[in-house]
N, C-alpha and C positions, 0 to 999 in steps of 0.2 A: 944305095940300097935303102929300101923303104922299111919302116916298121910295120907291124901288123895293123895298127890303127890308122896309120897314114895310107896304107894300101886300100883299106876298106873305105875310108873317106874319099879317096881319089876315084874309086870305082863308082861309088854312089853319086858323086858330084858329076861325073861324066856318064850318067846313066844311059843315054841314047846317043852319045857322041861317038861316031864311028871313024874319026880321023886319028891317024897315028897308031902307035903300038905301045903296049904296056911293057914295062921292064919285067924281067923274069921274076923278081921278088914280089912285085905287085900281083902278077898272075898266080904265083904259088900261094900267096896269102889269101887271095880271093877264093881259090879253089878250096883251101882249108876251111875258110869261113862258110862257104856253101855246104860243104860236107857236114860241118858241125851243126849248122842250122837244120839241115835235113834230118840228121840223127835225133836232134832234140824234138823236132816236129813229129817224128815217128814214135818217140817215147811218150810224148804228151797227147797223142791222138787217142781218143777213147775206143778205137777199133783195133784191139790187139791181135785179131785173128790172122791177118796177113799184111805185112808191111807195105806191099805194093798198093794196097787199097787205102792207104793213108791219105785222107783228103787234105789234112793240114800240110803234109809233106809235099803234095802236089801243088798246093797254093804257094808254098815257099819257093819251090823250084820254078814255077811260072813267073813269080815276082823277080827272081834273080836270073832269069833267062837272058835278057838283053845285055847286062854287063858281062855276062860270061862269054 
């Protein structure tokens, strides 16, 4: 079982590596990390009108797309 930081480091280290499978703990921690970053990006974005239009959240999601 991986810790939270080990899982994030592993995902970022294998950013575009498509061989093999991730353990369940690594996947779950990565999804939690992605959700946390998206929520922070929506909160920090200067456009509070509608969360779907959050440019910062869209950039975060695009950057984290391949490891997901």
